[in-house]
ZATIKOL-206535 format. One record per residue: x, y, z of N, C-alpha, C, O, CB in turn; residue in one letter. Coordinates in pm, whole numbers, plus 50000, padded with zeros to 5 digits. Atoms other than C-alpha are relative to their C-alpha. Glycine has a CB too. Layout:
N
XYZXYZXYZXYZXYZA/...
***
This chain:
98
500514997650134652328551240721500695012249941500825022650006498465002050003M/499304989150066654178573040472499025010749955497955007749901500804994849881A/500834989250051652738607240399500385003449856499595009249781500125012550089I/499554998850139654768608140079500774987349968501634983250046500885013149977I/499295011950047655958577439888500115001649850499164999049777499264986650040D/499864996550141657388586939549501434997249954502334995250036499645014849976A/498685002350058660318581739314500525012549933499755020949886499964988549900E/499314989350073662838606039170501174993649928501804984449979500475011550096T/498925005650082665388599038897500935011249956500485022049919499434992449878T/499024990350046668578617338811501404995150023501614984250076499805013450069G/498605004049980672358616538814500455002550144500055012350206500915007549903P/499354998049872674288612139136501275008149971502075004549885500324986150073V/498874991050023676848640139158500865001450124500355001950236499525013849954R/499054997849890679948644239371500075014850028500235022949937501424994249967R/499864986149959680028676439568501445004249982502354996350008499555002150147W/498664995850038683038696939466500865005050116501965010150093499915010849897S/499194995749885684238704839819501054989750037501294980149963499115002650119G/498945009049955686978687640015499484986150034500154976250008500695005850120E/500575012949962684698660140145499424992949877499014999449781498905001850108A/500505007950113683598632039914498514997150018498134985550029500784986849986A/501435001749989679838637739945499394998749862499795005649769499375011750076W/500715002050126677548625539669498515002450026497984998550129500254985749943Y/501404996549983673998637939615499194996949875499714997249763499865014750035F/500985001250107670948630539404499025011450018498425012750125499274985950001L/500974989149993668818661139328498604994249986498314986749892500285010849890A/501405004250005665148654739401499305009149899499495021249902499315000850143V/500624991850104663018666139107499125010950062498675009750176499164991249905D/500684988149950661228699639142498594997150050498185002350154499955010649892A/501385002949961657688685639160499964992950136499164996550222499324991449894E/499965007149873658538661339441500545009150110500065008550223500864987349987L/499484990549901660588688239620498895009350049498785011950168501165008349940S/501124991349962657538711139615499014992650089498494998250186499285005349874D/500925008049918655358682939753500564998050140499834999350238499734986449934E/499365001949869657828675940034499925013050079499575012950197501484995449983I/500004987049933658078712940118498605003650051498455009050160500505010949905R/501364996349966654318717140124499314991050101498334995150163499205000349879G/500725009749916653408686240327500794995450122500374986050189499644988149917R/499195004749888656128683440591500435011550089500395023250050501224992549950T/499354990549910657608700840891501494997449988501954986049993499494998450149E/498575001250017661278707540848500715002450133500215009550219500505009849894R/499204998749878663968705241118501405004549963501795004049846500034986650080V/498594996650023667528717441158500185010249891499665021349899500784987749967G/499704991250113668728732840835498934999049892499225001449775501364996649941F/501065001850098665388726640667499914985849949499234983149850500195009449885G/499995014050044665998689440641498694993050032497944997150121501164992550065S/501185008249981663248663640617500464985550005501194981049917498935002249886V/499595014149985663698627840739499254991249900498054992849878499754995150143R/500575009150099663128600640481500594986150018501634984350082500255005149856V/499445013250022663598563740419500214999349849499275000849771499054988250054V/499655000050142665398560840086500364985949955500934978150031501185009649972A/499645012850059665758530839857500545002449860499915009149778498784990449996T/499435000450135668048527439556500344985449976501104979350051501285009549986I/499795014250028668038493139398499524991650116498364992750157501494997249971G/500355008549888668068467739680500455005450135500384998350235500584986449979G/499474994149877669498491539941499045010550055498665019849985501395006249975T/500894990649932667278509640190500705005450124501334997750196498644993350037T/499404993849883668468534140456499215012250045498475018249967501455003949972W/500634988149944667208561740683500985011649990502165010150022499554997750147S/499164988150017668528596740612499095012150000497945011450044500854999249869T/500804987950017667308632040546500315005849864501405003849810500295010450112S/499754991950118666898653040235500195014350048499605018450148498824998949894V/499634986549960668278688340251499695009949887499855006649770501495000650038F/500284990250104667248720140070501295005149937502285007350006499195011650057P/498884994450074669638732639803499595014049955498705015549871500404991049876D/500374986250027669488770539787500165003649851499385011449797500835009550085A/499734996650140670918771839433498884995349907498495002649815501324993949956A/501015005550091668268749539272498585001450052497625000849976500294985549974S/501334999549940665378753439515499414986250023498274985050068499095007949912G/500465013849983665088715439526500714993950121501674999550174500284991549872C/499325007649896665978690239792501074991349935501004988249816499004991350080Y/498985009550045669068668239763500064988650100499924990550221501395006949985V/499885012249922669458632639887501474996250005502074993449901499144988549940L/498635004849993672918623740020500044984849977499244977350034500635003650138P/499875014350030674018589839883501354995550058502404998050000499914997149843V/498785003549928676518575240128500804989149928500284981949842499674995650141K/499075009250065679508554140030499514985650002499654978549902501355000850066A/500465013949990677998521240153498924997149897498874986149841499474997150141A/501065001750100674988526339924500624999949860500274991549777498945011350011V/499354999550132677188536039627500744987049970500684981949858500975011949993R/499285012750019679338505039678499034988649975499204980949881500884996750123R/500965011050012676378481639723499285000049866498964989449812498985000750113A/500774998850124674638494739411500875003249878500355004849768498955010650015E/499094997350111677738501439197499795013749938499845015149815499834989449894G/500284986450048677018538739169501275008350001502035008250099498915006850086I/498864991050011679668563339050499505013949963498345015549925501034994949897D/500344986250034679688600838989499435000849859500044996149763501245009050013D/500654998350130677288609238706499034989149962498284990649866501035001149897G/500935010850030675378576338711498575004450029498315011050130500344987350081D/501414996949980671608580238674499364988750079499484977050044499285002149865T/500665009849915669618563038946498575004550028498225016250012500784998050133V/501354996949953666028561039064499974996850149500344985850191498904991849922T/500105001749855665438565839436498535001150040497815009949993500865010650075A/501324999149939662218558839624500185006950133501015002950215499324985850018R/499964992749875661658583539905498694998350073497615000650017500305014849975L/501185001149915659258576840187500175009950115501075008650198499814985450053Q/500004990249892658548606340413498914995650097497754994350059499765014849946V/500985004349900656868595440733499815011250100500755018350136500444986850071V/500254989049906655208619040972498954996650100498625004750186499615012549926G/
***
């Protein structure tokens, strides 16, 4: 049973480093809920099941020190399957299970 099951919407952005990582920023309200209701591991990450369109995968959200929000990495297979490019606005369902 999910302890959090919510949606967040925003643009998927390419990280400006050498690697081609793409992230969706989790909105501030949901980030606060995740922070307040979960135990974090590693670098403050929280395990989630994410869904964008018809694609569902297991991953983690990570804290972003600059914004204070979590970010969801959107891997290449998901971007290809859902036709997502840098700057596209998407809605992701996040299920945090604990």
